[in-house]
C-alpha positions as CSV (number, residue, x, y, z in Angstrom):
1,M,-10.1,-21.5,-12.7
2,S,-13.2,-20.4,-14.4
3,P,-14.3,-16.8,-14.0
4,S,-17.8,-17.9,-13.6
5,N,-17.0,-19.3,-10.2
6,T,-18.7,-16.9,-7.7
7,R,-16.5,-17.9,-4.7
8,P,-13.6,-15.6,-4.0
9,N,-10.5,-17.2,-5.5
10,I,-7.4,-16.9,-3.2
11,L,-4.0,-17.4,-4.8
12,V,-1.4,-18.8,-2.3
13,A,2.1,-18.3,-3.8
14,G,5.7,-18.5,-2.8
15,C,5.0,-20.0,0.6
16,D,6.7,-23.0,2.2
17,P,4.9,-26.2,0.9
18,G,3.9,-27.1,4.5
19,L,2.4,-23.6,5.0
20,S,0.5,-23.8,1.7
21,L,-1.0,-27.1,2.7
22,A,-1.9,-25.8,6.1
23,I,-3.6,-22.7,4.7
24,R,-5.6,-24.5,2.0
25,P,-8.1,-26.3,4.3
26,M,-8.7,-23.2,6.3
27,L,-9.6,-21.2,3.2
28,R,-11.8,-23.9,1.8
29,S,-13.7,-24.1,5.1
30,L,-14.4,-20.4,4.7
31,N,-15.9,-21.1,1.2
32,Y,-12.9,-19.7,-0.7
33,S,-11.6,-21.3,-3.9
34,V,-7.8,-21.9,-3.4
35,E,-5.0,-22.2,-5.9
36,L,-1.3,-22.9,-5.0
37,M,1.6,-21.4,-7.0
38,P,5.1,-22.8,-6.3
39,D,7.4,-20.0,-7.6
40,S,7.6,-16.4,-8.7
41,D,7.5,-17.2,-12.4
42,S,4.1,-19.0,-12.0
43,I,2.8,-16.0,-10.0
44,R,3.8,-13.5,-12.8
45,A,2.3,-15.7,-15.5
46,C,-1.0,-16.0,-13.7
47,L,-1.4,-12.4,-12.8
48,Q,-0.2,-10.9,-16.0
49,T,-2.3,-13.0,-18.4
50,F,-5.4,-12.7,-16.3
51,D,-6.7,-16.1,-17.5
52,R,-8.4,-16.4,-14.2
53,E,-10.1,-14.3,-11.5
54,V,-8.0,-13.7,-8.4
55,S,-9.6,-12.1,-5.4
56,A,-6.5,-11.9,-3.2
57,L,-2.9,-13.1,-3.1
58,I,-1.2,-14.6,-0.1
59,L,2.5,-14.3,-0.7
60,G,5.3,-15.9,1.2
61,S,7.8,-13.3,2.4
62,G,10.9,-15.4,1.8
63,D,14.0,-13.2,2.0
64,F,12.9,-9.7,1.1
65,S,16.4,-8.6,0.7
66,V,17.0,-11.1,-2.1
67,G,14.1,-10.2,-4.4
68,G,10.8,-10.5,-2.6
69,L,10.2,-6.8,-2.6
70,G,11.0,-6.6,-6.3
71,L,8.4,-9.2,-7.0
72,L,6.0,-7.4,-4.8
73,R,6.5,-4.2,-6.8
74,Q,6.1,-6.0,-10.1
75,I,2.8,-7.5,-9.0
76,R,1.5,-4.2,-7.7
77,A,2.5,-2.3,-10.8
78,T,0.4,-4.6,-13.0
79,N,-2.4,-5.3,-10.5
80,P,-3.0,-2.0,-8.6
81,H,-6.2,-3.1,-6.8
82,L,-5.2,-6.7,-5.9
83,P,-5.1,-7.3,-2.2
84,I,-1.7,-8.8,-1.3
85,V,-1.2,-10.4,2.1
86,I,2.4,-11.2,3.2
87,A,2.7,-14.5,5.2
88,A,5.8,-14.2,7.4
89,C,7.2,-15.9,10.5
90,G,7.5,-13.4,13.3
91,P,8.1,-10.5,10.9
92,K,10.1,-7.6,12.1
93,T,8.5,-4.2,12.0
94,D,11.0,-3.0,9.4
95,E,10.1,-5.8,7.1
96,I,6.4,-5.2,7.4
97,V,6.8,-1.5,6.7
98,A,9.0,-2.2,3.7
99,A,6.4,-4.6,2.3
100,I,3.6,-2.2,2.9
101,K,5.5,0.5,1.1
102,C,6.1,-1.8,-1.9
103,G,2.4,-2.6,-2.2
104,A,1.4,-5.2,0.4
105,T,-2.0,-4.5,2.0
106,D,-1.7,-6.7,5.1
107,F,0.3,-9.5,6.7
108,L,-0.4,-12.9,8.2
109,E,1.8,-14.1,11.0
110,I,3.1,-17.7,11.0
111,P,2.1,-20.0,12.6
112,V,-1.3,-19.3,10.9
113,L,-4.4,-19.2,13.1
114,H,-7.9,-19.7,11.7
115,E,-9.2,-16.5,13.3
116,N,-6.3,-14.5,11.9
117,V,-7.0,-15.8,8.4
118,V,-10.7,-14.7,8.7
119,T,-9.7,-11.2,9.9
120,V,-7.0,-10.6,7.4
121,L,-8.9,-11.9,4.3
122,T,-12.0,-9.9,5.3
123,R,-9.8,-6.8,5.4
124,A,-8.1,-7.8,2.1
125,L,-11.4,-8.2,0.2
126,E,-12.7,-4.9,1.6
127,F,-9.5,-3.3,0.3
128,A,-10.3,-4.7,-3.2
129,R,-13.8,-3.2,-3.1
130,S,-12.5,0.2,-1.9
131,S,-9.7,0.4,-4.4
132,G,-11.9,-0.5,-7.3
133,R,-13.4,3.0,-7.0
134,H,-10.3,4.3,-8.7
135,D,-11.5,2.8,-12.0
136,R,-14.6,4.9,-11.7
137,A,-12.9,8.2,-10.7
138,Q,-13.5,9.8,-14.1
139,N,-17.2,9.0,-13.8
140,P,-18.3,9.5,-10.2
141,A,-22.0,9.2,-11.2
142,S,-21.4,5.5,-11.8
143,G,-21.5,5.0,-8.0
144,A,-24.5,5.6,-5.8
145,F,-22.9,8.5,-4.0
146,F,-23.2,11.1,-6.7
147,V,-26.5,9.9,-8.2
148,S,-28.1,13.2,-7.4
149,R,-30.0,16.2,-8.8
150,N,-29.4,18.1,-5.5
151,A,-27.5,21.3,-5.7
152,R,-25.6,20.7,-2.5
153,M,-24.5,17.3,-3.7
154,K,-23.3,18.7,-7.0
155,E,-21.2,21.2,-5.0
156,I,-19.7,18.4,-3.0
157,Q,-19.0,16.5,-6.2
158,S,-17.1,19.5,-7.6
159,L,-15.3,20.0,-4.3
160,A,-14.2,16.3,-4.3
161,A,-12.8,16.7,-7.7
162,R,-10.7,19.6,-6.6
163,I,-9.4,18.5,-3.2
164,G,-9.1,14.7,-4.0
165,P,-5.7,15.1,-5.7
166,S,-4.4,17.4,-2.9
167,E,-2.7,16.3,0.3
168,V,-4.8,18.4,2.7
169,P,-6.6,16.7,5.6
170,V,-10.4,16.6,5.2
171,L,-13.1,16.6,7.9
172,I,-16.4,15.0,6.8
173,Q,-19.5,15.6,8.9
174,G,-23.0,14.2,8.6
175,E,-25.5,11.9,10.1
176,T,-25.1,8.2,10.2
177,G,-25.8,6.6,6.8
178,T,-25.2,9.8,4.7
179,G,-22.1,8.3,3.0
180,K,-19.1,9.7,4.9
181,E,-16.9,6.6,4.2
182,V,-18.0,6.5,0.6
183,L,-17.0,10.1,0.1
184,A,-13.6,9.3,1.8
185,L,-13.1,6.5,-0.7
186,E,-14.0,8.9,-3.6
187,L,-11.4,11.4,-2.4
188,I,-8.8,8.7,-2.1
189,S,-9.6,7.3,-5.6
190,R,-8.7,10.7,-7.1
191,S,-5.4,11.1,-5.2
192,K,-1.9,9.9,-6.0
193,R,-2.3,7.7,-2.9
194,A,-5.1,5.7,-4.6
195,T,-2.9,2.5,-4.9
196,R,-1.2,3.1,-1.5
197,P,-2.4,1.7,1.8
198,F,-5.8,2.8,3.1
199,L,-6.6,2.0,6.7
200,K,-9.7,2.9,8.7
201,L,-10.2,3.1,12.5
202,N,-13.5,3.6,14.2
203,C,-12.8,5.7,17.3
204,A,-16.1,4.8,18.9
205,A,-15.7,1.1,18.6
206,L,-12.7,0.6,20.9
207,P,-11.6,1.8,24.4
208,S,-8.9,4.5,24.3
209,E,-6.1,2.2,25.4
210,L,-6.7,-0.1,22.4
211,I,-7.1,2.9,20.0
212,E,-3.7,4.2,21.1
213,S,-2.0,0.8,20.5
214,E,-3.8,0.5,17.1
215,L,-2.7,3.9,16.0
216,F,0.8,4.0,17.2
217,G,1.8,0.4,17.8
218,Y,3.9,-0.8,20.7
219,E,7.3,-2.3,21.6
220,R,7.8,-5.7,23.1
221,G,7.2,-5.6,26.8
222,A,5.5,-2.3,26.8
223,F,2.6,-3.8,28.8
224,T,1.3,-7.2,29.8
225,G,0.7,-9.3,26.7
226,A,3.0,-7.3,24.5
227,F,5.1,-10.3,23.5
228,Q,6.5,-8.7,20.4
229,R,6.7,-5.3,18.6
230,K,3.6,-4.3,16.7
231,A,3.4,-1.7,14.0
232,G,0.5,0.8,14.4
233,M,-1.9,2.1,11.7
234,F,0.2,5.3,11.2
235,E,3.2,3.2,10.4
236,L,1.4,0.8,8.2
237,A,-0.4,3.6,6.3
238,D,2.9,5.4,5.6
239,G,2.6,6.9,2.1
240,G,-1.2,6.3,2.1
241,T,-4.3,7.4,3.8
242,L,-5.7,6.9,7.3
243,M,-9.4,7.4,8.0
244,L,-10.4,8.3,11.6
245,D,-14.1,7.5,11.8
246,E,-16.2,9.0,14.6
247,I,-13.3,11.2,15.6
248,G,-15.6,13.1,18.0
249,D,-15.6,10.1,20.3
250,M,-11.9,9.9,20.7
251,D,-10.6,10.2,24.2
252,F,-9.5,13.7,25.1
253,R,-6.1,12.6,26.4
254,L,-5.4,10.7,23.2
255,Q,-6.3,13.8,21.1
256,A,-3.2,15.5,22.3
257,K,-1.0,12.7,21.0
258,L,-2.8,12.7,17.6
259,L,-2.3,16.4,17.3
260,Q,1.4,16.0,17.9
261,V,1.6,13.4,15.1
262,L,-0.3,15.6,12.7
263,Q,2.0,18.6,13.4
264,D,5.4,16.8,13.5
265,R,4.7,13.7,11.3
266,E,6.5,11.6,13.8
267,F,5.8,9.6,17.0
268,R,7.0,7.0,19.4
269,R,5.5,3.5,19.7
270,I,4.0,2.8,23.2
271,G,7.0,1.8,25.4
272,G,9.5,2.9,22.7
273,K,12.3,5.4,22.5
274,D,12.8,5.5,18.7
275,I,11.2,8.2,16.6
276,V,9.1,6.9,13.7
277,K,8.5,9.3,10.9
278,V,5.4,8.9,8.7
279,D,3.7,10.5,5.7
280,V,0.0,9.9,6.1
281,R,-3.0,11.8,4.8
282,I,-5.8,12.1,7.3
283,I,-9.5,12.0,6.5
284,A,-11.6,12.4,9.7
285,A,-15.3,11.8,9.9
286,T,-18.0,12.3,12.6
287,H,-21.7,12.6,13.1
288,C,-21.0,14.8,16.2
289,D,-21.2,18.6,16.4
290,L,-17.5,19.3,17.1
291,E,-18.1,22.9,18.0
292,N,-20.5,21.9,20.7
293,A,-17.9,19.3,21.8
294,I,-15.3,22.1,22.0
295,A,-17.6,24.1,24.2
296,D,-18.2,21.1,26.4
297,R,-14.4,20.6,26.6
298,T,-14.6,17.1,25.2
299,F,-12.8,17.9,22.0
300,R,-9.6,19.9,21.6
301,E,-10.0,23.2,19.7
302,D,-6.5,23.1,18.3
303,L,-7.1,19.5,16.9
304,Y,-10.3,20.7,15.3
305,Y,-8.6,23.4,13.4
306,R,-5.8,21.0,12.4
307,L,-8.3,18.6,10.9
308,N,-10.7,21.2,9.5
309,L,-8.6,22.5,6.6
310,V,-11.5,21.3,4.3
311,N,-14.9,20.7,5.9
312,I,-17.5,18.8,4.0
313,V,-21.0,18.5,5.6
314,L,-23.1,15.9,3.9
315,P,-26.9,16.5,3.7
316,A,-29.3,14.1,5.2
317,L,-31.5,12.2,2.7
318,R,-34.6,14.1,3.8
319,E,-32.8,17.3,2.8
320,R,-32.4,16.0,-0.8
321,R,-35.8,14.5,-1.5
322,E,-35.5,15.1,-5.2
323,D,-32.9,12.3,-5.1
324,I,-34.9,9.6,-3.2
325,V,-36.6,8.0,-6.2
326,L,-33.5,8.5,-8.4
327,L,-31.3,6.7,-5.8
328,A,-34.0,4.0,-5.3
329,E,-34.0,3.2,-9.0
330,F,-30.2,3.1,-9.1
331,L,-30.0,0.8,-6.1
332,L,-32.7,-1.5,-7.7
333,R,-30.4,-1.9,-10.8
334,K,-27.3,-2.3,-8.6
335,H,-28.7,-5.1,-6.4
336,S,-31.1,-6.9,-8.7
337,D,-30.0,-10.2,-10.3
338,K,-29.0,-9.5,-13.8
339,N,-31.4,-12.2,-15.1
340,G,-34.1,-11.6,-12.5
341,P,-37.1,-9.2,-12.5
342,I,-36.5,-5.6,-11.4
343,P,-39.7,-4.2,-9.7
344,A,-40.9,-0.9,-11.0
345,I,-41.5,1.7,-8.3
346,T,-45.2,2.5,-8.2
347,M,-46.7,6.0,-7.6
348,D,-48.0,4.8,-4.2
349,L,-44.5,3.7,-3.2
350,E,-43.0,6.9,-4.5
351,E,-45.3,9.0,-2.4
352,A,-44.6,6.9,0.7
353,M,-40.8,7.3,0.1
354,Q,-41.2,11.0,-0.2
355,S,-43.2,11.3,3.0
356,Y,-40.9,9.1,5.1
357,H,-38.3,10.8,7.3
358,W,-35.4,8.4,6.5
359,P,-33.5,8.6,9.9
360,G,-31.0,6.0,8.5
361,N,-30.4,8.1,5.3
362,V,-29.0,6.4,2.2
363,R,-28.0,3.3,4.1
364,E,-31.6,2.8,5.2
365,L,-32.9,3.4,1.7
366,E,-30.5,0.7,0.4
367,N,-31.7,-1.8,2.9
368,K,-35.3,-1.1,2.0
369,I,-34.5,-1.6,-1.7
370,R,-32.9,-4.9,-1.0
371,K,-36.0,-6.0,0.8
372,L,-38.1,-4.8,-2.1
373,I,-36.0,-7.0,-4.5
374,I,-36.6,-10.0,-2.2
375,F,-40.4,-9.6,-1.8
376,Q,-41.1,-8.0,-5.2
377,D,-44.0,-6.1,-3.6
378,C,-44.1,-2.3,-3.7
379,S,-47.3,-2.1,-1.7
380,L,-45.7,-4.0,1.2
381,L,-42.9,-1.5,1.4
382,A,-45.2,1.5,1.0
383,R,-47.4,0.3,4.0
384,E,-44.2,-0.2,6.1
385,L,-42.9,3.3,5.4
386,R,-46.3,4.8,6.1
387,S,-46.7,2.9,9.4
388,R,-43.3,4.1,10.5
389,T,-44.1,7.6,9.4
390,A,-47.3,7.5,11.5
391,W,-45.4,6.0,14.4
392,K,-42.9,8.9,14.3
393,K,-45.7,11.5,14.6
394,P,-45.8,13.1,18.1
395,S,-48.8,12.0,20.1
396,P,-51.2,14.8,21.4
397,P,-50.6,16.0,25.0
398,D,-52.5,14.0,27.6
399,V,-54.7,16.9,28.6
400,L,-58.5,16.9,28.7
401,V,-59.7,20.0,26.8
402,D,-63.3,21.1,26.9
403,H,-64.7,22.2,23.5
404,T,-65.5,25.6,25.1
405,T,-61.9,26.1,26.2
406,T,-60.4,29.1,24.5
407,A,-57.1,29.3,22.6
408,S,-55.8,31.5,25.4
409,T,-56.2,28.6,27.9
410,L,-54.3,26.3,25.6
411,D,-51.5,28.8,25.4
412,Q,-51.5,29.0,29.2
413,V,-51.1,25.2,29.4
414,T,-48.3,25.2,26.9
415,R,-46.5,28.0,28.7
416,A,-46.9,26.2,32.0
417,K,-45.4,23.0,30.5
418,E,-42.5,25.0,29.0
419,R,-41.8,26.7,32.4
420,A,-41.8,23.4,34.2
421,E,-39.4,21.8,31.6
422,T,-37.2,24.9,31.7
423,S,-37.0,24.7,35.4
424,A,-36.1,21.0,35.4
425,I,-33.4,21.4,32.7
426,V,-31.8,24.4,34.5
427,A,-31.8,22.5,37.8
428,G,-30.0,19.7,36.1
429,L,-27.5,22.0,34.5
430,N,-26.8,23.8,37.7
431,S,-26.2,20.6,39.6
432,T,-23.5,19.6,37.1
433,R,-22.0,23.1,36.8
434,W,-23.5,23.3,33.3
435,N,-21.8,20.2,32.0
436,R,-24.5,19.3,29.4
437,K,-23.5,15.6,29.0
438,Q,-23.7,15.0,32.7
439,A,-27.0,16.9,32.9
440,A,-28.5,14.8,30.1
441,A,-27.6,11.7,32.1
442,I,-29.2,13.1,35.3
443,L,-32.3,14.1,33.4
444,N,-32.4,10.7,31.7
445,I,-32.6,12.1,28.2
446,D,-30.4,11.8,25.1
447,Y,-27.6,14.4,24.9
448,K,-28.8,15.7,21.5
449,S,-32.3,15.9,22.8
450,L,-31.1,18.0,25.6
451,L,-29.4,20.4,23.2
452,Y,-32.5,20.6,21.1
453,R,-34.7,21.4,24.1
454,M,-32.3,24.0,25.4
455,K,-32.3,25.7,22.0
456,K,-36.1,25.6,21.7
457,L,-36.6,26.9,25.2
458,G,-34.0,29.6,24.8
459,I,-31.7,28.2,27.5
460,D,-28.4,29.7,26.3
461,T,-27.7,31.6,29.5
462,D,-28.6,30.8,33.1
463,P,-32.3,31.8,33.5
464,I,-32.0,31.7,37.3
465,P,-28.5,32.4,38.6
466,P,-27.8,29.8,41.4
467,P,-26.3,30.9,44.7
468,E,-22.5,31.2,44.6
469,S,-22.2,28.6,47.2
470,A,-24.2,26.1,45.1
471,V,-22.3,26.2,41.9
472,V,-19.2,27.5,40.3
473,P,-20.0,30.1,37.7
474,R,-20.0,28.7,34.2
475,V,-17.0,29.8,32.0
476,R,-18.2,31.1,28.7
477,S,-16.4,30.5,25.5
478,A,-15.3,33.3,23.2
479,R,-18.4,32.5,21.0
480,G,-20.7,33.3,24.0
481,D,-21.8,29.7,24.2
């Protein structure tokens, strides 16, 4: 296999000949290059000499008790970042866990289904991209995350170097697109768990019932459709790291079970009686204000303090404007074709980028740079950024003002609008017993917008106490919230 081939090369080894022949057309239909290896000696020769590029290995489980695990350890020792998928027929949970501990990154159940192959290989190739950061651990600036002149980012870089090798849980906060997952991977790359399993769960992407089964697994017959035992992410990540993304959106009831696992390092599968012990490092991430969530009783305070041993708050891109052009130039080099032209950022585009608000942060900047590489037109991107900047500016109030109107009249109009807005917000809060999320829904505004307006208008206590019969008095937190 020539290394110049740009298609991912999947090595299928040690599988039953019939299985290998069944997998090959599936992989080729997905535009993968496929090579079949009949025995363990061929596998070792291929992976040790590196005379070809291998993107992922699908390895037949065989009989793990006879030497399959030993082979797995050997492969992992010489190829720390190679995704290894175990193909097994109705694997037992104990076998899966043993394989994961010896270096497997995922498993594929036999009989093999096309959709399962897609899912598993997507995860496997993502593992390869994530693990490759370990090679750059001694030079974090080689990745986009720490391309920065910003003082706060340099502090975070120094902090990552100190806490990466530790075992403490980390809470990463920041707006969408600021690089929370990238920072998590940077921390993992510096730890002794760098070559161990890394799994990620987005708590906002699934209903609470599915999140629970994904995290803790289940026993056969635990519920309708549970035809066999399934290992959860805690079990599969044993010895490695589990990232809980958007932890602020996790169901309140499920938070109690998560807290118990973090405290005791053990749990029961859904429908199970056996205790499963695990050693997993937790990295949690969220764009939410968890302190507000605690005040609203949507996030457990005890879980917050369990996760918050180290708290890293990533700045938005607009808060590190000295890095915008620096990042843009780095991303141009990163995404441009090696043999193609790299557009030079003009002064006009630089000014437009500095004036833009960047609501999508570094992720949005990266998308804009990719567009610039395609169109090779700085003026086009500059006009787009300026049009979006103008669109974001608030429009003037729809009030007819005579040129003879004095400033005091304008002040009166402003105060009248604020009084009307305050009255509407307080009415909504009173009708929901000061549940701000429910009030935002009633007022038909975004929750964060409501919090912003309350802060701006000074609504931190009840301006007009409602009659006792109309509403139960609001219980204040110890912070006076």
